[in-house]
C-alpha positions, 0 to 999 in steps of 0.5 A: 281677408286675413289668412285662415288658421286651423286649431286642433283641440282634443283627438278629433276636434278641428276649428278654423278661425280668422283674425281681424283688427289690431293683432296686439289689441285687446282680444275679442272673440267674435261669434258669427251669425246664422247661416254664416261663418268666421269671415263675417267678422270682416265687418269689424276690421276697420273699426277694430284697428281704430280702437285697438281690438284684436278680433278672433273669429272661429267657425263653429263645428260643422261650419266651413273648415271646422270639423262637424260635431254630431248632436252637439249642444250649446253647452258643448261650446265653452270647453271647445272655445276654452281650448282654442283661446288656450292654444292662442295664449289668451287669458282674459277676453271679451266677446262680440256676438251678432244675430245667431252668435248671441247664445254662444256669447251668453253660454261662454260668459256663464261658463267662464266668468273669470275669463270673459270680461264683458260681452256685446250682443248685437241684433241677437237671437232670443231663447226661441224655445222659451217664447210664448209665441213666434210673432216677433220672428221673421216669417222664414224662421217661423216656417223653419221652426214649424217644419223642424217640429212637424217634419224634421226629415223634410227640413233636412231634405230642404237644407241638402237641396238648397246647398248646391245653389247657395254655395255657388258664386251665382247665389251672391248675385241673387242675394244682391238683387234681393237686398232691395226687399229689405228694410230701407235702412238695411238695404242702404247699408248693404249697398256698401260692397265690403259690408255686403260681402262680409254678410253674404260671402260668409253665408256662402262659405258656411254652406260650402262646408256642409248642409249638415253643419248649417242645419246642426247650427240651426238646431241649437236655436230651436232647442232649450239652451240649457241655462237661464239668462238670469244666471249670467253675471258678466256685464252685457251690452245689448244692441238692437235696432228698433226696425229689426224684422228678424227679431223684433225689438220687443224680444230684445227688451225681454232678454235685457230685463232678464240679464242682471248686469245689462245695459241696453241700447235700442237704436232708432232707424236701425234694422238687423243688418244696418245696426252692426254695419253703421255702429261697429266702432261705437259698439267695440269702443263701448265693449272695451271700455267696460271696467276700464274706468272710462 
């Protein structure tokens, strides 16, 4: 794993990040999933080196070493990220979002269209607040949404109660045992130790920061995003597995129809985890080729 950097922006904001791939390659901001943290981008390292991409992966506020930003909204993210890329001396960049990182890529593309050359969204979360029903969501997510709306304090208590266990190293052994309950395509991909650690050690790292930070990050998904997908003009590559059980492919298809400049790839025999694990080189190569004339 690459060394962690700390970027101080404004009077109190502190963002931790890690970098992967080619240090002189095309800059791509990685938006990690939930519950996760910046080291999830380890999934990209080998592929990014091969295709010449510099991956910059920040922790969102309240995650691991990044300072908590109380009552933050999704629209608060672009100014913070803009300060981070300015500190790094980066002008134009592209974005890669996995799962829960999707709204962060979308809102940045909307806020900074002159700097965001393109975005790739992989196994992305849809705007849940706008859904007519939750049938296409993982049952655990449906349960958390119901609890958030009816008993938010109880949900907070559950998060705080879960933190001591999930942040322990022993939780990784439990997660390894539970992998066999996933879709066969996902379970097979996660037998690779590097891929497994990128996905699940990054989750443990997020919980080590604070339960409040993880819950604040989760709250973003249950609330209105504050903008319409139809207003995003930046080129979008949307990748989704047809066997994704976390967010069904029909939800991804609905998102793709709303984006004015979107090319969608629906991958057979791919689930929520196996899609990025198996296809990262293809995803990155496609992302950096947008607008290059290739």
